[in-house]
C-alpha positions in Angstrom: -3.6 -18.2 15.4 -3.7 -14.8 13.8 -0.6 -12.6 13.9 -1.4 -9.3 15.6 -0.2 -6.3 13.6 -0.4 -2.5 13.4 -0.8 -0.7 10.1 0.9 2.6 9.3 0.0 4.7 6.2 2.1 7.6 4.9 0.5 9.5 2.1 2.8 11.9 0.3 2.5 14.0 -2.9 4.8 11.6 -4.8 4.5 8.2 -2.9 2.2 6.4 -0.6 3.7 3.9 1.9 1.9 1.2 3.9 3.6 -0.8 6.6 2.6 -3.7 8.8 4.5 -4.2 12.0 4.1 -7.0 14.6 3.9 -6.6 18.4 7.7 -6.3 18.6 7.6 -3.4 16.1 9.3 -5.6 13.5 8.3 -4.8 9.9 6.2 -7.7 8.4 5.4 -6.1 5.1 5.9 -2.7 3.4 4.5 -1.2 0.2 5.9 1.8 -1.6 3.5 3.0 -4.3 3.4 6.0 -6.6 0.6 8.4 -5.5 0.3 9.7 -9.1 -2.2 12.4 -8.0 -4.7 9.8 -7.0 -4.3 9.2 -3.2 -7.6 7.4 -2.7 -7.0 4.9 -5.5 -3.5 4.2 -4.2 -4.6 3.7 -0.6 -7.3 1.3 -1.8 -4.8 -0.5 -4.0 -2.4 -0.9 -1.1 -5.2 -2.3 1.1 -6.1 -4.8 -1.6 -2.5 -5.9 -1.9 -2.2 -6.5 1.8 -5.6 -8.2 2.0 -4.7 -10.6 -0.9 -1.3 -11.4 0.7 -2.4 -12.0 4.3 -6.1 -12.6 3.9 -7.3 -13.8 7.3 -3.9 -14.6 8.8 -3.5 -11.3 10.6 -5.5 -9.2 13.0 -5.1 -5.4 12.9 -4.8 -4.0 16.4 -4.2 -0.3 15.4 -3.9 2.0 12.5 -2.1 5.3 12.2 -1.8 7.8 9.3 0.8 10.5 8.5 2.0 12.5 5.5 0.4 15.4 3.6 -2.7 13.2 2.9 -3.0 11.9 6.5 -6.5 13.3 7.1 -7.8 11.8 3.9 -6.2 8.4 4.7 -7.7 8.5 8.2 -11.2 9.0 6.9 -10.8 6.2 4.3 -9.5 3.5 6.6 -10.8 4.5 10.1 -7.5 5.4 11.7 -6.9 5.5 15.5 -4.4 8.3 15.3 -3.3 11.0 12.8 0.2 12.4 13.3 2.5 14.7 11.4 5.6 13.5 9.5 8.1 15.1 12.0 6.7 13.0 14.9 6.4 9.7 13.0 9.9 9.9 11.5 11.4 10.7 14.9 9.6 7.8 16.6 10.6 5.3 13.9 14.2 6.5 14.0 14.4 6.2 17.8 12.9 2.8 17.8 15.7 1.4 15.6 18.5 3.8 16.7 17.8 5.1 20.3 20.8 7.4 20.3 19.8 9.3 17.2 20.3 13.1 17.4 19.9 14.3 13.8 17.6 13.1 11.0 18.2 14.2 7.4 15.1 13.4 5.3 14.8 14.0 1.6 11.7 12.8 -0.2 10.2 13.1 -3.7 9.2 16.8 -3.5 10.3 18.1 -0.1 13.0 17.7 2.5 13.3 18.2 6.2 15.7 18.1 9.1 14.8 16.9 12.6 16.9 17.5 15.7 16.5 15.1 18.6 17.8 15.8 22.1 17.3 13.5 25.0 15.0 11.3 22.8 12.6 14.3 22.2 12.2 16.4 19.0 13.9 19.7 19.9 13.8 21.4 16.5 13.0 20.9 12.9 12.8 22.6 9.5 11.1 21.8 6.2 11.6 22.9 2.7 8.7 22.5 0.3 9.5 25.5 -2.0 12.6 24.5 -4.0 12.8 21.2 -5.8 16.6 21.2 -5.9 17.9 18.1 -4.2 14.6 16.2 -4.0 13.9 12.8 -5.5 11.8 14.2 -8.4 14.7 16.5 -9.5 17.2 13.7 -9.3 14.9 11.4 -11.3 14.6 14.0 -14.0 18.3 14.5 -14.3 18.9 10.8 -14.4 16.3 10.5 -17.2 17.8 13.4 -19.1 21.3 11.8 -19.0 19.8 8.4 -19.9 21.1 6.8 -16.7 18.9 4.5 -14.5 18.3 6.3 -11.2 19.5 3.2 -9.4 22.9 3.7 -11.0 23.0 7.5 -10.6 24.6 7.5 -7.1 27.0 4.6 -8.0 28.3 6.5 -11.0 28.9 9.5 -8.8 31.2 7.5 -6.6 33.6 6.9 -9.6 34.3 10.6 -9.9 37.9 11.7 -9.3 37.6 15.4 -10.0 34.0 16.6 -9.1 32.8 19.5 -11.2 31.5 22.6 -9.4 27.7 22.9 -10.1 25.5 25.8 -9.0 22.9 24.0 -6.8 20.9 26.8 -5.1 18.1 26.5 -7.7 16.8 23.5 -9.7 16.7 25.5 -12.9 20.2 26.9 -12.5 21.6 23.5 -11.5 20.2 21.8 -14.6 21.5 24.7 -16.8 24.9 24.5 -15.2 25.0 20.7 -15.7 24.2 21.0 -19.4 26.9 23.8 -19.8 29.6 21.6 -18.1 28.7 18.6 -20.2 29.0 20.8 -23.4 32.4 21.9 -22.1 33.5 18.2 -22.1 33.6 17.4 -18.4 33.3 13.7 -17.6 29.7 12.6 -16.8 30.6 11.0 -13.5 32.4 14.3 -12.4 29.3 16.3 -13.4 27.0 13.9 -11.5 29.0 13.9 -8.3 29.4 17.7 -8.6 25.6 17.9 -8.6 25.4 15.7 -5.5 27.8 18.0 -3.7 25.8 21.1 -4.9 22.5 19.7 -3.7 24.0 18.8 -0.3 25.4 22.4 0.1 21.9 23.7 -0.8 20.3 21.5 1.8 22.7 22.5 4.5 22.5 26.2 3.7 18.8 26.3 3.5 16.9 23.5 5.3 19.6 23.0 7.9 20.6 26.7 8.2 21.4 27.5 11.8 20.9 24.0 13.0 23.5 22.1 15.0 24.0 18.7 13.4 25.2 16.2 16.0 25.9 12.5 15.5 24.5 9.9 15.3 22.9 11.1 12.0 20.3 9.2 10.1 19.6 9.8 6.4 16.2 8.7 5.2 13.6 9.3 2.6 13.7 8.0 -1.0 16.9 9.9 -1.8 18.8 8.1 0.9 19.4 5.2 -1.5 21.6 7.6 -3.6 25.2 6.7 -2.6 26.5 10.0 -4.1 24.3 12.1 -1.9 25.2 10.1 1.1 29.0 10.5 0.4 28.6 14.2 -0.2 26.8 14.6 3.2 29.6 12.7 5.0 32.3 14.8 3.3 30.5 18.1 4.0 29.7 17.2 7.6 32.9 15.4 8.5 31.0 12.5 10.1 29.5 9.2 9.1 25.8 9.0 8.5 23.6 5.9 8.7 20.8 4.9 6.3 18.2 2.8 8.1 17.1 -0.6 6.6 13.6 0.8 6.0 14.8 4.3 5.0 11.9 5.0 2.6 9.0 4.0 4.8 10.0 5.4 8.2 7.0 7.7 8.4 4.6 4.8 8.0 6.5 2.8 10.6 6.3 5.6 13.1 2.6 6.0 12.5 2.1 2.3 13.1 4.1 2.4 16.3 2.3 5.4 17.7 -1.1 3.8 16.8 -0.2 0.6 18.7 0.9 2.7 21.8 -2.4 4.6 21.7 -4.6 1.5 21.5 -2.6 -0.2 24.3 -3.1 2.8 26.6 -6.8 3.1 25.8 -9.5 1.5 28.0 -11.3 -0.3 25.2 -8.2 -1.4 23.3 -10.3 -1.6 20.2 -9.3 -0.1 16.8 -11.4 2.1 14.6 -10.1 0.3 11.5 -12.9 -0.4 9.0 -11.2 -3.6 7.8 -9.5 -4.5 4.6 -12.9 -4.9 2.9 -12.9 -1.0 2.9 -10.9 -1.4 -0.4 -14.1 -2.8 -2.0 -16.1 0.3 -1.2 -16.8 3.0 -3.8 -15.1 6.3 -2.9 -15.7 9.6 -4.7 -14.5 13.1 -4.0 -16.5 16.2 -4.9 -16.0 19.9 -4.0 -17.9 23.2 -4.0 -17.1 26.8 -3.1 -18.7 28.1 0.0 -20.3 31.5 -0.4 -20.8 32.1 3.3 -18.1 34.8 3.6 -15.4 36.6 1.7 -13.0 33.7 2.1 -14.9 31.6 -0.5 -13.3 28.4 0.8 -13.2 25.3 -1.5 -14.9 22.6 0.5 -13.8 19.0 -0.3 -16.3 16.2 0.3 -15.5 12.5 0.3 -18.2 10.0 -0.3 -18.3 6.3 0.4 -21.1 4.4 -1.4 -22.8 7.8 -1.9 -22.7 8.7 1.9 -20.6 11.7 3.0 -17.7 10.5 5.2 -15.9 13.8 5.7 -15.6 17.4 4.7 -12.6 19.7 5.0 -11.1 22.9 3.5 -13.2 25.5 5.5 -11.4 27.9 7.7 -14.4 28.4 10.1 -15.4 24.8 10.6 -19.0 25.4 9.3 -18.8 22.3 7.1 -16.1 20.1 8.6 -17.9 20.2 12.0 -21.3 19.1 10.6 -20.7 15.9 8.7 -24.0 14.3 7.7 -23.1 10.6 8.3 
């Protein structure tokens, strides 16, 4: 008998996550892949991996997409719902920790805070401008120092006298780190000083004016950094929890919401095209619309030379007239 599962896909600028959950919302499989500027190729790769692993042993009941590439992913796979990251992260967090009141999320290139009151999202804020504190910035610093990123946070915990680092800007933070290294400060003190600086930057920018109440969850790729976690706890004066599936919470939330949607629908049938969608030939083309002064760039996605979707127009002229 086939296991009934729901599929969640979270397409971000740095990473793409695919998650399979069963009818009890337990994670059966999760994939964390580098987007590498090729979201279509990565989604197709993820579907192939899942198809090869499970073949005909599972039945997909529902599919949900989220992340910055959620619309694209929806067109590719035939999603049942398309939801923003705030909603999906909150849903996944409340599923595992029903009393959650604050979510701190730091990914590869952005960060966000979500406030939950009475199990409903009450407020949120996002930062997509400054790279300071994000996963890509920390990766770059670890690479510059010749330290595996997996050891970066652990080394920070060995610090006894953290060095004060200017963390309000990625450029200034890196310059200050180099300066402090040249002055002879211990590397572990510089690293933990950086962790503290990045946490101060997050709290004074992303979380500015927000009331952070416990229980607090810390998720996103950076949540695995023990130095950042400790710095948050010291600054906030409270313990924070890193969920088991901290780096795929958005995909989990998308899968949960998709299953709920299908269960509430009359037909209870998914729009999912099937895993064989990975065998299709996808292409993306674009053109500039000359219909008005906006000169919108219209993105078109083709599957086997058939137009599947168009987007990018402000007026809806092209996106509302898909020639399928």
